[in-house]
N, C-alpha and C positions, 0 to 999 in steps of 0.2 A: 572181090578182094577189098574193095574200099567199104563195102557194107561190113564185113567182117572186122575191119579196124574200128569203124564207128561203134559197132556193138561191143567190141573188146574195150574201147575207150569209155563208154557209158558204164559197163560193168566194173571197170577199174575204179571209176568214180564212186560207185556204190560200195566197193570194197573199202576205199579209203574213209568214206563216211562211216561205215561199220567199224572200222578199226579205231576211229576217233571216239566213238561211243563206248567201245570196249576199254579204252584207256581211261575214260571218265569213270566207268564202273570199277575198274581196278584201283583208281586213286581213291574213290570213296571207300573201298574195302580197307585200303591201307590206313586211311584216316580213322576208320572205326578201330582197326587193330591198335593203332598208336594210342588212341583214347583208352582202350581197355587195358593195354599194357602199362600205361603210365599210372593207372589207378591202383595197381598192384605193386608193392615192393618186390624187388628181384635181387637176391644175393646181398641184401642189406643195403642196397642203393635206394634212396628215397626218390619219390616221384619227382619232386622238383629238380633234383640233379639230373635225373634222366631226361627231363624236358629240356634242360640247359644243354646237355650233350647233343640232343637231337637238334635243337635250335642252331648250335654252332656248326654241326655237320650240314644242316640245311643251308645255312648262310654261305658255308664254303662251297658247296655243290652249286648253288645259284651263281656265285661269282664265277666258278669254272665254266658253267654253262653260258653265262654272258660273254666270257672271254672267247669261247668257242664260236659263239654266234657272231661276234664282232670279227673274228678272223675269217669266218665263212662269208660274212657280208663283204669284208675288204676283198676277198679272193674274187667274189662274184662281180663286185664293181670294177675290178681290174680286168676281169675276163670281158666284161661287156665294153669297157672303155677301149680295150685294145682289139676288140673284134673287127673283122673285115667290114662287116655291115656298118658299124659305127664310123670306121675310117671313110668308107664310101660316101656316108651322108655328110660328114664334115668336108671332105674334098668337094662334094657337090655344092655345098653352101659357100665354100671359099671361092669356087669358080663363079658362082652366081652373084655374090655380093662384093667380096673383097677385091678380086682382081679388077672389076670395072671402076671401082672406087680409086684404087691406087692409079690406074690408068688415068682417071680424070684429074687426080691430084698432080700426077707427074706432068700432065699436059700443062696444068696451070702453072707449075713451078718453072717449067721450060718457057712458057710464054712470058712470064715475069722476068726471067733471065734475059730473054731477048729484048724486052722492052727497057729494063733498068739493070744492066749489067753492073754498074757501080755499086748499086744497093746490095746485091748479092755477093759481089766480090769483097765488100767490106765486112760483111757477115762472115764470109768463109775466112778472112784474115783474122778476125776476132777469135774465131774457133781455132785456128792454128796457133795464135799466140796463147791462148788458154791451155791448149795442149802442151805447148813447149814449156810454159811455167810449171805445169803440173809434173812433167818429166824431170826438169831442172830440180824441183823440190824433192821428188823421190831420189834422185842421185845424191843430193846433199844429205838427206837423212841417212842414206845408206852408207855414205862416206863418214858421217858422224859416228854411226854405230860401229864402222870398221876401225876408226880411230880409237874409240873406247875400248875395243877388244884388243887392239895391239897394245894399248897402255897397260891394260890388266896383264897381258902375257909378259910384257917387259918388266913390270913391277915384280912378278913371280919370279922371273928368271934372275933378276938382280937382287931380289929379296930385299927390297927396301919398301918402307911404308909411303903411300901416296899422301 
């Protein structure tokens, strides 16, 4: 069974290489046909106009193919990034590197807290004060915006100019 799969895989590789060469031959024939067709006027359209039309279409098709390729690449990257294998690799690295690092840092912080509790407490008080100041600032700005809205509504209701 495995020998059949290997032979079939090698054969498939030959088929793909053959297909690539056939595509090259077809492209060469197309270029020859375009050169021949452009050299002859068709329905009163000059060769230069036909070349411009083909160039415009070629540019549009190239851009379309690039967008398709980009979308396909994005989908492939997303599929790889969200695959179970990648998740397992990331989890293994986190377990191997990050968890011991966090444990060591946490041990250092706890040791520092044990040795110098006043230093850490002052740091925490400073953080608390900063958070309180930020919250009060947000409340003030919200109240000011509310006052402005009430003033506008009152002015409209009473129909007087501010």
